C-alpha positions in Angstrom: 24.2 -0.6 -8.5 22.9 -3.5 -6.3 19.3 -4.0 -5.2 20.1 -2.7 -1.7 21.6 0.5 -3.2 18.6 1.3 -5.4 16.8 4.5 -4.5 13.2 4.1 -3.2 10.6 5.1 -5.7 8.2 7.3 -3.8 4.7 7.8 -5.0 2.6 10.8 -4.0 -0.7 10.1 -2.3 -2.9 11.0 -5.4 -0.9 8.4 -7.4 -1.6 5.8 -4.8 -5.3 6.8 -5.0 -5.3 6.2 -8.8 -3.4 2.9 -8.4 -6.2 1.5 -6.3 -9.0 3.6 -7.8 -9.9 5.1 -4.5 -10.3 8.5 -3.0 -7.9 10.2 -0.6 -10.5 9.7 2.2 -10.5 6.0 1.6 -6.7 5.9 1.7 -6.8 7.6 5.1 -9.3 5.0 6.3 -7.1 2.2 5.1 -4.0 3.8 6.7 -5.8 4.1 10.0 -7.3 0.6 10.0 -4.7 -1.7 11.7 -6.4 -4.9 10.4 -5.6 -3.9 6.8 -1.9 -3.3 7.5 -1.8 -0.7 4.7 1.7 0.9 4.4 2.4 4.1 6.2 3.8 7.0 4.2 7.6 6.7 3.7 7.8 10.5 3.8 5.7 13.5 4.5 6.9 16.7 2.9 4.9 19.9 3.4 1.9 17.9 4.4 2.0 15.7 1.3 2.3 12.0 1.8 4.7 9.8 -0.3 4.5 6.0 -0.3 7.3 3.6 -1.1 6.3 1.7 -4.2 8.0 -1.5 -3.0 5.9 -1.4 0.3 2.8 -1.1 -1.8 3.8 -4.0 -4.0 4.4 -6.2 -0.9 1.0 -5.1 0.5 -0.6 -6.1 -2.8 0.9 -9.6 -2.6 0.0 -10.0 1.0 -3.6 -8.8 0.5 -4.0 -11.1 -2.5 -2.7 -14.1 -0.6 -5.2 -13.4 2.3 -8.0 -13.2 -0.3 -7.0 -16.5 -1.8 -6.8 -18.1 1.7 -10.2 -16.8 2.7 -11.9 -17.9 -0.5 -10.5 -21.4 0.0 -11.9 -21.6 3.5 -15.3 -20.5 2.3 -15.3 -23.4 -0.2 -14.3 -26.0 2.4 
């Protein structure tokens, strides 16, 4: 199976909360804050949100890169 054929791994909202050590309310604030660019749910089933793990991984990398860039500008 190629990378493009791999099934998405969907994480339920509470798993995302544990991943970032936040509450569901914080996740909703992140989701609704356009400056954070937090991934939107990949699926909503019976009112439960599921997030694509790959989208979260990309967001982690982008957020870390922004943090490094802002810390370098503070030093300069």
